[in-house]
PDB file of the backbone (N, CA, C, O) and the ligand in Angstrom, with CONECT records:
HET     ZN  A 101       1
ATOM      1  N   MET A   1     -55.011  23.019 -58.075  1.00  0.00           N
ATOM      2  CA  MET A   1     -56.200  23.213 -57.049  1.00  0.00           C
ATOM      3  C   MET A   1     -57.487  23.880 -57.895  1.00  0.00           C
ATOM      4  O   MET A   1     -57.377  24.900 -58.575  1.00  0.00           O
ATOM      5  N   GLU A   2     -58.541  23.230 -57.751  1.00  0.00           N
ATOM      6  CA  GLU A   2     -59.893  23.696 -58.361  1.00  0.00           C
ATOM      7  C   GLU A   2     -60.409  24.838 -57.435  1.00  0.00           C
ATOM      8  O   GLU A   2     -60.500  24.711 -56.214  1.00  0.00           O
ATOM      9  N   TYR A   3     -60.726  25.922 -58.097  1.00  0.00           N
ATOM     10  CA  TYR A   3     -61.372  26.956 -57.477  1.00  0.00           C
ATOM     11  C   TYR A   3     -62.664  26.580 -56.537  1.00  0.00           C
ATOM     12  O   TYR A   3     -62.860  27.042 -55.413  1.00  0.00           O
ATOM     13  N   ALA A   4     -63.479  25.672 -57.211  1.00  0.00           N
ATOM     14  CA  ALA A   4     -64.717  25.226 -56.581  1.00  0.00           C
ATOM     15  C   ALA A   4     -64.354  24.666 -55.046  1.00  0.00           C
ATOM     16  O   ALA A   4     -65.164  24.839 -54.135  1.00  0.00           O
ATOM     17  N   GLU A   5     -63.184  24.040 -54.842  1.00  0.00           N
ATOM     18  CA  GLU A   5     -62.852  23.364 -53.759  1.00  0.00           C
ATOM     19  C   GLU A   5     -62.479  24.500 -52.574  1.00  0.00           C
ATOM     20  O   GLU A   5     -62.404  24.246 -51.371  1.00  0.00           O
ATOM     21  N   LEU A   6     -62.280  25.708 -53.150  1.00  0.00           N
ATOM     22  CA  LEU A   6     -61.788  26.774 -52.306  1.00  0.00           C
ATOM     23  C   LEU A   6     -62.986  27.928 -51.966  1.00  0.00           C
ATOM     24  O   LEU A   6     -62.832  28.806 -51.117  1.00  0.00           O
ATOM     25  N   GLU A   7     -64.073  27.779 -52.699  1.00  0.00           N
ATOM     26  CA  GLU A   7     -65.013  28.723 -52.636  1.00  0.00           C
ATOM     27  C   GLU A   7     -65.925  28.805 -51.252  1.00  0.00           C
ATOM     28  O   GLU A   7     -66.660  29.730 -50.908  1.00  0.00           O
ATOM     29  N   LYS A   8     -65.664  27.599 -50.585  1.00  0.00           N
ATOM     30  CA  LYS A   8     -66.362  27.591 -49.243  1.00  0.00           C
ATOM     31  C   LYS A   8     -65.677  28.544 -48.174  1.00  0.00           C
ATOM     32  O   LYS A   8     -66.239  28.876 -47.130  1.00  0.00           O
ATOM     33  N   TYR A   9     -64.507  28.915 -48.517  1.00  0.00           N
ATOM     34  CA  TYR A   9     -63.805  29.872 -47.555  1.00  0.00           C
ATOM     35  C   TYR A   9     -64.196  31.272 -47.728  1.00  0.00           C
ATOM     36  O   TYR A   9     -63.906  32.101 -46.865  1.00  0.00           O
ATOM     37  N   GLY A  10     -64.885  31.609 -48.870  1.00  0.00           N
ATOM     38  CA  GLY A  10     -65.294  33.009 -49.216  1.00  0.00           C
ATOM     39  C   GLY A  10     -64.534  33.318 -50.461  1.00  0.00           C
ATOM     40  O   GLY A  10     -63.535  32.656 -50.745  1.00  0.00           O
ATOM     41  N   GLU A  11     -64.953  34.277 -51.208  1.00  0.00           N
ATOM     42  CA  GLU A  11     -64.395  34.789 -52.548  1.00  0.00           C
ATOM     43  C   GLU A  11     -63.108  35.320 -52.313  1.00  0.00           C
ATOM     44  O   GLU A  11     -62.207  34.977 -53.079  1.00  0.00           O
ATOM     45  N   LYS A  12     -62.845  36.166 -51.305  1.00  0.00           N
ATOM     46  CA  LYS A  12     -61.625  36.843 -51.125  1.00  0.00           C
ATOM     47  C   LYS A  12     -60.582  35.711 -50.802  1.00  0.00           C
ATOM     48  O   LYS A  12     -59.526  35.746 -51.435  1.00  0.00           O
ATOM     49  N   GLU A  13     -60.759  34.791 -49.954  1.00  0.00           N
ATOM     50  CA  GLU A  13     -59.887  33.805 -49.492  1.00  0.00           C
ATOM     51  C   GLU A  13     -59.563  32.788 -50.759  1.00  0.00           C
ATOM     52  O   GLU A  13     -58.435  32.348 -50.980  1.00  0.00           O
ATOM     53  N   ALA A  14     -60.734  32.485 -51.557  1.00  0.00           N
ATOM     54  CA  ALA A  14     -60.449  31.512 -52.613  1.00  0.00           C
ATOM     55  C   ALA A  14     -59.415  32.175 -53.581  1.00  0.00           C
ATOM     56  O   ALA A  14     -58.378  31.577 -53.870  1.00  0.00           O
ATOM     57  N   ASP A  15     -59.688  33.343 -54.051  1.00  0.00           N
ATOM     58  CA  ASP A  15     -58.748  34.142 -54.889  1.00  0.00           C
ATOM     59  C   ASP A  15     -57.293  34.050 -54.370  1.00  0.00           C
ATOM     60  O   ASP A  15     -56.395  33.629 -55.099  1.00  0.00           O
ATOM     61  N   PHE A  16     -57.064  34.471 -53.037  1.00  0.00           N
ATOM     62  CA  PHE A  16     -55.919  34.447 -52.333  1.00  0.00           C
ATOM     63  C   PHE A  16     -55.171  33.084 -52.516  1.00  0.00           C
ATOM     64  O   PHE A  16     -54.005  32.973 -52.896  1.00  0.00           O
ATOM     65  N   LEU A  17     -56.085  31.987 -52.163  1.00  0.00           N
ATOM     66  CA  LEU A  17     -55.446  30.662 -52.092  1.00  0.00           C
ATOM     67  C   LEU A  17     -54.966  30.231 -53.500  1.00  0.00           C
ATOM     68  O   LEU A  17     -53.934  29.585 -53.683  1.00  0.00           O
ATOM     69  N   MET A  18     -55.840  30.661 -54.519  1.00  0.00           N
ATOM     70  CA  MET A  18     -55.496  30.108 -55.835  1.00  0.00           C
ATOM     71  C   MET A  18     -54.142  30.842 -56.270  1.00  0.00           C
ATOM     72  O   MET A  18     -53.365  30.224 -56.998  1.00  0.00           O
ATOM     73  N   ASN A  19     -53.865  32.009 -55.892  1.00  0.00           N
ATOM     74  CA  ASN A  19     -52.592  32.772 -56.056  1.00  0.00           C
ATOM     75  C   ASN A  19     -51.511  32.063 -55.282  1.00  0.00           C
ATOM     76  O   ASN A  19     -50.385  31.998 -55.774  1.00  0.00           O
ATOM     77  N   LYS A  20     -51.763  31.544 -54.142  1.00  0.00           N
ATOM     78  CA  LYS A  20     -50.745  30.884 -53.399  1.00  0.00           C
ATOM     79  C   LYS A  20     -50.297  29.712 -53.889  1.00  0.00           C
ATOM     80  O   LYS A  20     -49.112  29.385 -53.837  1.00  0.00           O
ATOM     81  N   PHE A  21     -51.312  28.932 -54.449  1.00  0.00           N
ATOM     82  CA  PHE A  21     -51.101  27.685 -55.130  1.00  0.00           C
ATOM     83  C   PHE A  21     -50.197  27.773 -56.365  1.00  0.00           C
ATOM     84  O   PHE A  21     -49.334  26.953 -56.682  1.00  0.00           O
ATOM     85  N   ALA A  22     -50.568  29.017 -57.082  1.00  0.00           N
ATOM     86  CA  ALA A  22     -49.787  29.136 -58.440  1.00  0.00           C
ATOM     87  C   ALA A  22     -48.378  29.505 -58.004  1.00  0.00           C
ATOM     88  O   ALA A  22     -47.426  29.145 -58.696  1.00  0.00           O
ATOM     89  N   LYS A  23     -48.187  30.261 -56.800  1.00  0.00           N
ATOM     90  CA  LYS A  23     -46.837  30.715 -56.475  1.00  0.00           C
ATOM     91  C   LYS A  23     -46.088  29.407 -56.012  1.00  0.00           C
ATOM     92  O   LYS A  23     -44.925  29.224 -56.370  1.00  0.00           O
ATOM     93  N   MET A  24     -46.640  28.652 -55.351  1.00  0.00           N
ATOM     94  CA  MET A  24     -46.132  27.415 -54.812  1.00  0.00           C
ATOM     95  C   MET A  24     -45.605  26.521 -56.102  1.00  0.00           C
ATOM     96  O   MET A  24     -44.453  26.090 -56.149  1.00  0.00           O
ATOM     97  N   GLU A  25     -46.435  26.328 -56.985  1.00  0.00           N
ATOM     98  CA  GLU A  25     -46.003  25.535 -58.279  1.00  0.00           C
ATOM     99  C   GLU A  25     -44.906  26.165 -58.866  1.00  0.00           C
ATOM    100  O   GLU A  25     -43.917  25.495 -59.160  1.00  0.00           O
ATOM    101  N   ASP A  26     -44.960  27.630 -59.121  1.00  0.00           N
ATOM    102  CA  ASP A  26     -43.839  28.107 -59.712  1.00  0.00           C
ATOM    103  C   ASP A  26     -42.480  27.960 -58.885  1.00  0.00           C
ATOM    104  O   ASP A  26     -41.405  27.788 -59.459  1.00  0.00           O
ATOM    105  N   ASP A  27     -42.603  28.037 -57.508  1.00  0.00           N
ATOM    106  CA  ASP A  27     -41.427  27.920 -56.778  1.00  0.00           C
ATOM    107  C   ASP A  27     -40.808  26.436 -56.933  1.00  0.00           C
ATOM    108  O   ASP A  27     -39.600  26.239 -57.069  1.00  0.00           O
ATOM    109  N   ILE A  28     -41.775  25.424 -56.897  1.00  0.00           N
ATOM    110  CA  ILE A  28     -41.409  24.164 -57.134  1.00  0.00           C
ATOM    111  C   ILE A  28     -40.715  23.790 -58.423  1.00  0.00           C
ATOM    112  O   ILE A  28     -39.730  23.058 -58.517  1.00  0.00           O
ATOM    113  N   ASP A  29     -41.380  24.406 -59.426  1.00  0.00           N
ATOM    114  CA  ASP A  29     -40.835  24.157 -60.807  1.00  0.00           C
ATOM    115  C   ASP A  29     -40.498  22.800 -61.199  1.00  0.00           C
ATOM    116  O   ASP A  29     -39.387  22.464 -61.609  1.00  0.00           O
ATOM    117  N   ASP A  30     -41.642  21.922 -61.038  1.00  0.00           N
ATOM    118  CA  ASP A  30     -41.360  20.606 -61.322  1.00  0.00           C
ATOM    119  C   ASP A  30     -42.697  20.200 -62.313  1.00  0.00           C
ATOM    120  O   ASP A  30     -43.813  20.657 -62.062  1.00  0.00           O
ATOM    121  N   SER A  31     -42.490  19.444 -63.269  1.00  0.00           N
ATOM    122  CA  SER A  31     -43.633  19.144 -64.200  1.00  0.00           C
ATOM    123  C   SER A  31     -44.518  18.181 -63.706  1.00  0.00           C
ATOM    124  O   SER A  31     -45.550  17.937 -64.330  1.00  0.00           O
ATOM    125  N   CYS A  32     -44.190  17.485 -62.452  1.00  0.00           N
ATOM    126  CA  CYS A  32     -45.154  16.637 -61.913  1.00  0.00           C
ATOM    127  C   CYS A  32     -45.584  17.085 -60.448  1.00  0.00           C
ATOM    128  O   CYS A  32     -44.960  16.772 -59.434  1.00  0.00           O
ATOM    129  N   THR A  33     -46.553  17.738 -60.473  1.00  0.00           N
ATOM    130  CA  THR A  33     -46.973  18.232 -59.093  1.00  0.00           C
ATOM    131  C   THR A  33     -48.399  17.630 -58.927  1.00  0.00           C
ATOM    132  O   THR A  33     -49.164  17.704 -59.888  1.00  0.00           O
ATOM    133  N   ASP A  34     -48.810  17.034 -57.760  1.00  0.00           N
ATOM    134  CA  ASP A  34     -50.182  16.583 -57.633  1.00  0.00           C
ATOM    135  C   ASP A  34     -50.458  16.569 -55.956  1.00  0.00           C
ATOM    136  O   ASP A  34     -49.699  17.028 -55.102  1.00  0.00           O
ATOM    137  N   ASN A  35     -51.650  15.966 -55.756  1.00  0.00           N
ATOM    138  CA  ASN A  35     -52.011  15.815 -54.410  1.00  0.00           C
ATOM    139  C   ASN A  35     -52.226  17.292 -53.688  1.00  0.00           C
ATOM    140  O   ASN A  35     -51.874  17.458 -52.520  1.00  0.00           O
ATOM    141  N   PHE A  36     -52.728  18.170 -54.335  1.00  0.00           N
ATOM    142  CA  PHE A  36     -53.110  19.427 -53.756  1.00  0.00           C
ATOM    143  C   PHE A  36     -53.911  19.403 -52.711  1.00  0.00           C
ATOM    144  O   PHE A  36     -54.868  18.634 -52.787  1.00  0.00           O
ATOM    145  N   ARG A  37     -53.768  20.112 -51.636  1.00  0.00           N
ATOM    146  CA  ARG A  37     -54.581  19.920 -50.381  1.00  0.00           C
ATOM    147  C   ARG A  37     -54.530  21.343 -49.754  1.00  0.00           C
ATOM    148  O   ARG A  37     -53.685  22.205 -49.993  1.00  0.00           O
ATOM    149  N   VAL A  38     -55.562  21.429 -48.929  1.00  0.00           N
ATOM    150  CA  VAL A  38     -55.781  22.785 -48.075  1.00  0.00           C
ATOM    151  C   VAL A  38     -56.509  22.472 -46.989  1.00  0.00           C
ATOM    152  O   VAL A  38     -57.280  21.513 -46.945  1.00  0.00           O
ATOM    153  N   CYS A  39     -56.268  23.385 -45.926  1.00  0.00           N
ATOM    154  CA  CYS A  39     -57.159  23.307 -44.746  1.00  0.00           C
ATOM    155  C   CYS A  39     -57.137  24.485 -44.211  1.00  0.00           C
ATOM    156  O   CYS A  39     -56.239  25.282 -44.484  1.00  0.00           O
ATOM    157  N   LYS A  40     -58.192  24.786 -43.313  1.00  0.00           N
ATOM    158  CA  LYS A  40     -58.225  26.081 -42.509  1.00  0.00           C
ATOM    159  C   LYS A  40     -57.683  25.753 -41.122  1.00  0.00           C
ATOM    160  O   LYS A  40     -58.245  24.908 -40.426  1.00  0.00           O
ATOM    161  N   ILE A  41     -56.667  26.369 -40.738  1.00  0.00           N
ATOM    162  CA  ILE A  41     -55.913  26.176 -39.536  1.00  0.00           C
ATOM    163  C   ILE A  41     -56.780  26.500 -38.406  1.00  0.00           C
ATOM    164  O   ILE A  41     -57.352  27.590 -38.409  1.00  0.00           O
ATOM    165  N   GLY A  42     -56.965  25.579 -37.321  1.00  0.00           N
ATOM    166  CA  GLY A  42     -57.891  25.770 -36.273  1.00  0.00           C
ATOM    167  C   GLY A  42     -59.126  24.924 -36.486  1.00  0.00           C
ATOM    168  O   GLY A  42     -59.884  24.758 -35.530  1.00  0.00           O
ATOM    169  N   ASN A  43     -59.378  24.406 -37.592  1.00  0.00           N
ATOM    170  CA  ASN A  43     -60.587  23.608 -37.945  1.00  0.00           C
ATOM    171  C   ASN A  43     -59.994  22.155 -37.741  1.00  0.00           C
ATOM    172  O   ASN A  43     -59.374  21.660 -38.683  1.00  0.00           O
ATOM    173  N   ALA A  44     -60.147  21.451 -36.578  1.00  0.00           N
ATOM    174  CA  ALA A  44     -59.525  20.216 -36.404  1.00  0.00           C
ATOM    175  C   ALA A  44     -59.939  19.122 -37.371  1.00  0.00           C
ATOM    176  O   ALA A  44     -59.129  18.277 -37.753  1.00  0.00           O
ATOM    177  N   ALA A  45     -61.236  19.142 -37.775  1.00  0.00           N
ATOM    178  CA  ALA A  45     -61.716  18.171 -38.879  1.00  0.00           C
ATOM    179  C   ALA A  45     -60.937  18.344 -40.209  1.00  0.00           C
ATOM    180  O   ALA A  45     -60.487  17.371 -40.814  1.00  0.00           O
ATOM    181  N   GLU A  46     -60.802  19.559 -40.619  1.00  0.00           N
ATOM    182  CA  GLU A  46     -60.060  19.868 -41.763  1.00  0.00           C
ATOM    183  C   GLU A  46     -58.638  19.593 -41.816  1.00  0.00           C
ATOM    184  O   GLU A  46     -58.090  19.226 -42.856  1.00  0.00           O
ATOM    185  N   GLU A  47     -57.928  19.788 -40.540  1.00  0.00           N
ATOM    186  CA  GLU A  47     -56.643  19.631 -40.347  1.00  0.00           C
ATOM    187  C   GLU A  47     -56.242  18.013 -40.518  1.00  0.00           C
ATOM    188  O   GLU A  47     -55.293  17.542 -41.146  1.00  0.00           O
ATOM    189  N   GLU A  48     -57.235  17.348 -39.782  1.00  0.00           N
ATOM    190  CA  GLU A  48     -57.028  15.876 -39.719  1.00  0.00           C
ATOM    191  C   GLU A  48     -57.145  15.217 -41.210  1.00  0.00           C
ATOM    192  O   GLU A  48     -56.375  14.332 -41.583  1.00  0.00           O
ATOM    193  N   LEU A  49     -58.209  15.757 -42.030  1.00  0.00           N
ATOM    194  CA  LEU A  49     -58.189  15.450 -43.432  1.00  0.00           C
ATOM    195  C   LEU A  49     -56.967  15.796 -44.235  1.00  0.00           C
ATOM    196  O   LEU A  49     -56.516  15.042 -45.097  1.00  0.00           O
ATOM    197  N   TYR A  50     -56.503  16.837 -43.960  1.00  0.00           N
ATOM    198  CA  TYR A  50     -55.156  17.433 -44.657  1.00  0.00           C
ATOM    199  C   TYR A  50     -54.138  16.494 -44.388  1.00  0.00           C
ATOM    200  O   TYR A  50     -53.414  16.141 -45.319  1.00  0.00           O
ATOM    201  N   GLU A  51     -53.962  16.000 -43.164  1.00  0.00           N
ATOM    202  CA  GLU A  51     -52.859  15.005 -42.819  1.00  0.00           C
ATOM    203  C   GLU A  51     -53.136  13.780 -43.511  1.00  0.00           C
ATOM    204  O   GLU A  51     -52.181  13.258 -44.087  1.00  0.00           O
ATOM    205  N   ASP A  52     -54.355  13.168 -43.573  1.00  0.00           N
ATOM    206  CA  ASP A  52     -54.515  12.028 -44.250  1.00  0.00           C
ATOM    207  C   ASP A  52     -54.261  12.080 -45.802  1.00  0.00           C
ATOM    208  O   ASP A  52     -53.816  11.129 -46.446  1.00  0.00           O
ATOM    209  N   HIS A  53     -54.558  13.165 -46.263  1.00  0.00           N
ATOM    210  CA  HIS A  53     -54.418  13.472 -47.724  1.00  0.00           C
ATOM    211  C   HIS A  53     -52.902  13.373 -47.951  1.00  0.00           C
ATOM    212  O   HIS A  53     -52.397  12.668 -48.824  1.00  0.00           O
ATOM    213  N   LYS A  54     -52.173  14.195 -47.028  1.00  0.00           N
ATOM    214  CA  LYS A  54     -50.742  14.318 -47.306  1.00  0.00           C
ATOM    215  C   LYS A  54     -50.026  12.919 -47.144  1.00  0.00           C
ATOM    216  O   LYS A  54     -49.115  12.578 -47.898  1.00  0.00           O
ATOM    217  N   SER A  55     -50.493  12.137 -46.123  1.00  0.00           N
ATOM    218  CA  SER A  55     -49.789  10.782 -45.971  1.00  0.00           C
ATOM    219  C   SER A  55     -50.078   9.818 -47.007  1.00  0.00           C
ATOM    220  O   SER A  55     -49.531   8.715 -47.016  1.00  0.00           O
ATOM    221  N   SER A  56     -51.059  10.249 -48.033  1.00  0.00           N
ATOM    222  CA  SER A  56     -51.492   9.291 -49.147  1.00  0.00           C
ATOM    223  C   SER A  56     -50.592   9.369 -50.245  1.00  0.00           C
ATOM    224  O   SER A  56     -50.724   8.596 -51.195  1.00  0.00           O
ATOM    225  N   SER A  57     -49.629  10.281 -50.210  1.00  0.00           N
ATOM    226  CA  SER A  57     -48.880  10.444 -51.482  1.00  0.00           C
ATOM    227  C   SER A  57     -47.225  10.174 -51.165  1.00  0.00           C
ATOM    228  O   SER A  57     -46.864   9.616 -50.128  1.00  0.00           O
ATOM    229  N   CYS A  58     -46.313  10.629 -52.163  1.00  0.00           N
ATOM    230  CA  CYS A  58     -45.099  10.159 -51.995  1.00  0.00           C
ATOM    231  C   CYS A  58     -44.143  11.170 -52.584  1.00  0.00           C
ATOM    232  O   CYS A  58     -44.608  12.253 -52.937  1.00  0.00           O
ATOM    233  N   CYS A  59     -42.800  10.914 -52.733  1.00  0.00           N
ATOM    234  CA  CYS A  59     -41.770  11.889 -53.189  1.00  0.00           C
ATOM    235  C   CYS A  59     -41.741  13.040 -52.471  1.00  0.00           C
ATOM    236  O   CYS A  59     -41.872  13.062 -51.247  1.00  0.00           O
ATOM    237  N   GLY A  60     -41.534  14.253 -53.335  1.00  0.00           N
ATOM    238  CA  GLY A  60     -41.277  15.565 -52.604  1.00  0.00           C
ATOM    239  C   GLY A  60     -42.594  16.013 -51.944  1.00  0.00           C
ATOM    240  O   GLY A  60     -43.705  15.733 -52.394  1.00  0.00           O
ATOM    241  N   GLU A  61     -42.389  16.649 -50.967  1.00  0.00           N
ATOM    242  CA  GLU A  61     -43.589  17.287 -50.085  1.00  0.00           C
ATOM    243  C   GLU A  61     -43.284  18.777 -50.002  1.00  0.00           C
ATOM    244  O   GLU A  61     -42.142  19.200 -49.818  1.00  0.00           O
ATOM    245  N   GLU A  62     -44.375  19.566 -50.148  1.00  0.00           N
ATOM    246  CA  GLU A  62     -44.299  21.009 -49.801  1.00  0.00           C
ATOM    247  C   GLU A  62     -45.589  21.467 -49.243  1.00  0.00           C
ATOM    248  O   GLU A  62     -46.672  21.401 -49.825  1.00  0.00           O
ATOM    249  N   ASP A  63     -45.362  21.959 -48.009  1.00  0.00           N
ATOM    250  CA  ASP A  63     -46.573  22.508 -47.161  1.00  0.00           C
ATOM    251  C   ASP A  63     -46.268  23.919 -46.635  1.00  0.00           C
ATOM    252  O   ASP A  63     -45.202  24.220 -46.098  1.00  0.00           O
ATOM    253  N   ARG A  64     -47.230  24.703 -46.822  1.00  0.00           N
ATOM    254  CA  ARG A  64     -46.996  26.098 -46.542  1.00  0.00           C
ATOM    255  C   ARG A  64     -48.172  26.566 -45.659  1.00  0.00           C
ATOM    256  O   ARG A  64     -49.308  26.144 -45.873  1.00  0.00           O
ATOM    257  N   GLU A  65     -47.910  27.402 -44.709  1.00  0.00           N
ATOM    258  CA  GLU A  65     -48.830  28.206 -43.866  1.00  0.00           C
ATOM    259  C   GLU A  65     -49.026  29.619 -44.428  1.00  0.00           C
ATOM    260  O   GLU A  65     -48.020  30.325 -44.486  1.00  0.00           O
ATOM    261  N   VAL A  66     -50.161  30.105 -44.837  1.00  0.00           N
ATOM    262  CA  VAL A  66     -50.429  31.278 -45.259  1.00  0.00           C
ATOM    263  C   VAL A  66     -51.620  31.976 -44.520  1.00  0.00           C
ATOM    264  O   VAL A  66     -52.562  31.315 -44.082  1.00  0.00           O
ATOM    265  N   THR A  67     -51.541  33.351 -44.395  1.00  0.00           N
ATOM    266  CA  THR A  67     -52.447  34.146 -43.791  1.00  0.00           C
ATOM    267  C   THR A  67     -53.038  35.248 -44.736  1.00  0.00           C
ATOM    268  O   THR A  67     -52.270  35.942 -45.401  1.00  0.00           O
ATOM    269  N   HIS A  68     -54.328  35.407 -44.798  1.00  0.00           N
ATOM    270  CA  HIS A  68     -54.886  36.255 -45.698  1.00  0.00           C
ATOM    271  C   HIS A  68     -54.654  37.709 -44.954  1.00  0.00           C
ATOM    272  O   HIS A  68     -55.066  37.989 -43.828  1.00  0.00           O
ATOM    273  N   PRO A  69     -53.884  38.595 -45.857  1.00  0.00           N
ATOM    274  CA  PRO A  69     -53.642  39.829 -45.278  1.00  0.00           C
ATOM    275  C   PRO A  69     -54.837  40.751 -44.739  1.00  0.00           C
ATOM    276  O   PRO A  69     -54.642  41.570 -43.841  1.00  0.00           O
ATOM    277  N   GLU A  70     -55.953  40.587 -45.282  1.00  0.00           N
ATOM    278  CA  GLU A  70     -57.098  41.431 -44.775  1.00  0.00           C
ATOM    279  C   GLU A  70     -57.936  40.709 -43.633  1.00  0.00           C
ATOM    280  O   GLU A  70     -58.203  41.288 -42.580  1.00  0.00           O
ATOM    281  N   THR A  71     -58.327  39.424 -43.906  1.00  0.00           N
ATOM    282  CA  THR A  71     -59.200  38.835 -43.050  1.00  0.00           C
ATOM    283  C   THR A  71     -58.439  38.052 -41.865  1.00  0.00           C
ATOM    284  O   THR A  71     -59.064  37.681 -40.871  1.00  0.00           O
ATOM    285  N   GLY A  72     -57.130  37.830 -42.011  1.00  0.00           N
ATOM    286  CA  GLY A  72     -56.358  37.225 -40.877  1.00  0.00           C
ATOM    287  C   GLY A  72     -56.704  35.757 -40.905  1.00  0.00           C
ATOM    288  O   GLY A  72     -56.168  35.066 -40.039  1.00  0.00           O
ATOM    289  N   LYS A  73     -57.506  35.179 -41.754  1.00  0.00           N
ATOM    290  CA  LYS A  73     -57.647  33.588 -41.776  1.00  0.00           C
ATOM    291  C   LYS A  73     -56.376  33.073 -42.200  1.00  0.00           C
ATOM    292  O   LYS A  73     -55.656  33.622 -43.034  1.00  0.00           O
ATOM    293  N   GLN A  74     -56.091  31.862 -41.521  1.00  0.00           N
ATOM    294  CA  GLN A  74     -54.861  31.134 -41.710  1.00  0.00           C
ATOM    295  C   GLN A  74     -55.175  29.777 -42.253  1.00  0.00           C
ATOM    296  O   GLN A  74     -56.033  29.047 -41.756  1.00  0.00           O
ATOM    297  N   PHE A  75     -54.490  29.485 -43.231  1.00  0.00           N
ATOM    298  CA  PHE A  75     -54.632  28.128 -44.070  1.00  0.00           C
ATOM    299  C   PHE A  75     -53.293  27.479 -44.183  1.00  0.00           C
ATOM    300  O   PHE A  75     -52.257  28.142 -44.156  1.00  0.00           O
ATOM    301  N   LYS A  76     -53.318  26.122 -44.315  1.00  0.00           N
ATOM    302  CA  LYS A  76     -52.152  25.286 -44.800  1.00  0.00           C
ATOM    303  C   LYS A  76     -52.566  24.962 -46.049  1.00  0.00           C
ATOM    304  O   LYS A  76     -53.719  24.613 -46.303  1.00  0.00           O
ATOM    305  N   ILE A  77     -51.477  25.081 -47.038  1.00  0.00           N
ATOM    306  CA  ILE A  77     -51.608  24.531 -48.428  1.00  0.00           C
ATOM    307  C   ILE A  77     -50.464  23.646 -48.725  1.00  0.00           C
ATOM    308  O   ILE A  77     -49.364  23.859 -48.216  1.00  0.00           O
ATOM    309  N   GLY A  78     -50.695  22.609 -49.575  1.00  0.00           N
ATOM    310  CA  GLY A  78     -49.553  21.656 -49.838  1.00  0.00           C
ATOM    311  C   GLY A  78     -49.706  20.947 -51.176  1.00  0.00           C
ATOM    312  O   GLY A  78     -50.715  21.119 -51.859  1.00  0.00           O
ATOM    313  N   CYS A  79     -48.779  20.207 -51.528  1.00  0.00           N
ATOM    314  CA  CYS A  79     -48.740  19.349 -52.667  1.00  0.00           C
ATOM    315  C   CYS A  79     -47.618  18.395 -52.506  1.00  0.00           C
ATOM    316  O   CYS A  79     -46.917  18.448 -51.496  1.00  0.00           O
ATOM    317  N   ASN A  80     -47.381  17.411 -53.564  1.00  0.00           N
ATOM    318  CA  ASN A  80     -46.416  16.603 -53.728  1.00  0.00           C
ATOM    319  C   ASN A  80     -45.771  16.799 -55.186  1.00  0.00           C
ATOM    320  O   ASN A  80     -46.459  17.249 -56.102  1.00  0.00           O
ATOM    321  N   TYR A  81     -44.569  16.484 -55.348  1.00  0.00           N
ATOM    322  CA  TYR A  81     -43.992  16.575 -56.661  1.00  0.00           C
ATOM    323  C   TYR A  81     -42.685  15.653 -56.866  1.00  0.00           C
ATOM    324  O   TYR A  81     -42.172  14.963 -55.986  1.00  0.00           O
ATOM    325  N   GLY A  82     -42.280  15.767 -58.104  1.00  0.00           N
ATOM    326  CA  GLY A  82     -41.126  14.880 -58.464  1.00  0.00           C
ATOM    327  C   GLY A  82     -41.309  13.510 -58.661  1.00  0.00           C
ATOM    328  O   GLY A  82     -40.344  12.764 -58.495  1.00  0.00           O
ATOM    329  N   HIS A  83     -42.447  13.041 -59.005  1.00  0.00           N
ATOM    330  CA  HIS A  83     -42.669  11.605 -59.189  1.00  0.00           C
ATOM    331  C   HIS A  83     -41.877  11.025 -60.517  1.00  0.00           C
ATOM    332  O   HIS A  83     -41.960   9.834 -60.814  1.00  0.00           O
TER     333      HIS A  83
HETATM  334 ZN    ZN A 101     -43.954   9.923 -56.058  1.00  0.00          ZN2+
END
């Protein structure tokens, strides 16, 4: 995931999300991960784009809901793997 794509959520959230994406990649431990996606939960337009993005790929799917410990903002992050 590119930091620039996360900056719109604010600096704290962008750093938080970068860490969560890194953790997700570590957990999956696959050399082929792609189709990284993110949305703010509760933002209907973003959630719809997220689902579109998700359905455009194949093979393994990983989606996680994460909450920033200070701001309480909730996000969904995901990717595909194992191609
Ligand atoms: Zn595939």
